[in-house]
N, C-alpha and C positions, 0 to 999 in steps of 0.2 A: 626484734626488730624485723621478721623476716616476714611477720604478718606487713609490717607498713608497707615495704622494696612489692608483697602482691597489687596490696590498693592501689597504689600509685598505677603499677601494670595496667590495674584495671582501668584508674580513671583517665590512662592515655585513652586503651583499647576502645573504651567505653562513646568520650570524646573521640574518639577521631569516628565514631558510624555517627554523629551530631554533623544531620544536613537537612535543609527543606530542598523539594524540588515544586518544580510547577509545572504543569501539562495545560496543552490549549484545554485538553476535556474538559479542565480547570475550573473553566472561565463561559460567561457564559455566550462570547462567539468568538473566532480568530482577532479580530481588531479589537477585546480588552485584550486581549492575551496580548497580542502586538505591543500599546499604549502602553501598557503597566508595563512591556520586559524593557520599550523607549525610555519613559522614567527613570527607569532603576540602573539602565544601562550607557547612557546616551554620553557620559560623562565620568563611570568608572574604568579601574584598568580589569579585565575579561581573561578568563580561561576561553578558548573556543575549541571545539571538541568536530570533525566533518563525518559525516558515516562512514568515510575510510578510511576514519581511524588516525589519523591529522592530526597534529595536533601545534596549536599556536595564544601569543599571546595579543591581544589588544590594545596595545599602556592608556589607546583617548579613547577609548569606549567604543561602543558595539549600536544600530542601531538597527535597526529595522523597514526598508524602503520601497514601495514598488516590490513588493514580492518575495526582495529581495535581503540578506545577512550580508552588510554593512559593516564592516573592522577599519579601526585606525587604530595603527602606528606607526609609529617617531624609528626611524631610525642616522643613523649616524655617518657625514659626506663628506669626506678629507680626499684635497687634492692643493698640491705645495703649491708654493706664495713669493714670492719675491716682488723687495720694494728698495728705493736706492731713501737712505734719510731721510732724506730733504724733503719726503712727504710723506713722512709721517709728524704727526701733530701731539700722541701719547702711545707710555704700554705700562700698561698697569698688570706686573705682575699678578700671578693668584699664590698671595703669599711668601714663605723662601722658595718659594720651585722657582727658578727662574726659565722654567723647560713651557709653563704656562701662563697664559697672559688673552688681555685685551689688547692690541692694538687699534688704535684708531688714526685712519689719513687726515691729514689739511683738507680732503671735499667732504667731509663725515665717515667717509664707508666703517664701519665696524668689523674686525673677525676676532673671532675666537680660534685660538692659534695654542699651539704645542709642535716638542720640538724645536722654539725656539731659538735659532743662531741670528748674530749682530757680526758684520765684519765694520771695519772704518768705516765705509758710506753703502753698507748697505744689510738692507736685514734680511733671514729669509722663514720663513717655517711652518706645518704644516697647518691648512683651513680644517679646523672640524666644525662642521655645520650639522646640525639637525632639521632631517625634515622629515614628513609629514606623509606616507606611504598607506592607501584606501585599496584595502582587498574586499570584493562583494562574492557573496556567492546565491548560488539559489536555497528557496527556505526549504527546496527538499537533500539539498547537501550537505547540509549545518543537523548533526547530532544535540548535544547541550550548547548551552554559552551557559559561564559559573564565575561567581567571585566566591573569596571567602574574604568573612567576616569576621576581624581579631573581637571585637567589643558584644558581639551576641553569642563568644561562644566561654565570655565568663557569665553567664546566670545558669545555661546547662551545668556547665565546670562544676559554678558552685553549688547546685541539687547535689548532685554526684557525690562531691565530694563532704558536704553537709550531711547526707547517708550512713555513706562506704565507711568514714572515719567517726560516726557519732556511736555506732553501734561496733570499731574495732577499741575504740576508747572503752565504751561498756566490757565490751570479753576482757580486753587489759585491767583494769580495774578490777577486776569483780577476779581473775585468777594473783593478784597478788594479792586482793583481799582475802581469798580464800586460803594463800598461801600462807600468809602470816598469823589468818588465827582471827581473836579479836570478839568485841561486842558485837553482831548484829546491828546496833544503829547505826556501829562503824562505817564495818563493812559496807552499811546503802550512801551511806555518805560516800565514801568513797569510789561506788559503783557512780553514784549522780557525778561527782565531781570526775572523777573519768571520762563519760559520757559529753559533760559543757564540754569537757577541752576540747573530747574529740570532734564536738559539730563546728566545734571554735573555728580550733586546728584547719578541717575536713572543708568550709566551709572557701578558707583565708587562700587555702589551697588548690581549691579545687577550681574558683577563681581565674588563677591565677598561671593554672595549667591552659582548663576553656581556655582562656586570652592567649595561651601562646598555639594552643594549638588548629582554633579559630572555631568558625559555624558557616559552611560553607551553606551558598544559596545559588539553588539549580536550574536554569530551565530549560525544559528537554524542547526539541521541535518536532525528534525524530527517534522512536526506539531504537 
């Protein structure tokens, strides 16, 4: 049992270090690097680290434009609203939660609302709007842009689990058969069975761990 915990710990350690780094020097020209970068990150949530070590998430993509790294992210803007009930066309509450709703006016305006409170002749609520924020930085101020792919973590995890638990299964089978004694052919069969079971268990377990840990893909602008 102790050996199994050790293998699981090693799986996490190995997979935490699984990543790919792409640098400008890996490409024929800077333009090719920027072109692939834009194809990769234009619609993808990304982690951006600047050369001053500040870090933030751009959940709506990152692109390179005119020697700038442009980051798109969303944020919530909230403001109080009040209307008389006569102006309302519909109130669609979210499930059984009477505090959140979509409010539609007769003129066609729609509001995502929370903290909804109705009185005899009016409705009060907090309007919630998701707005797009655009930040841009000179290329020489950006260190790395990266994302974590859970699906890409499956195959490395499967390979590590295949090897580690396969070996562990063989050793456990060998230890059990040596203690139990018996005919050498039976011992070889049990050792092989332990190895096969270890491979199967390791492949499945490694794939799951690899998916959980993920695989980091990093594009490096400045070291």
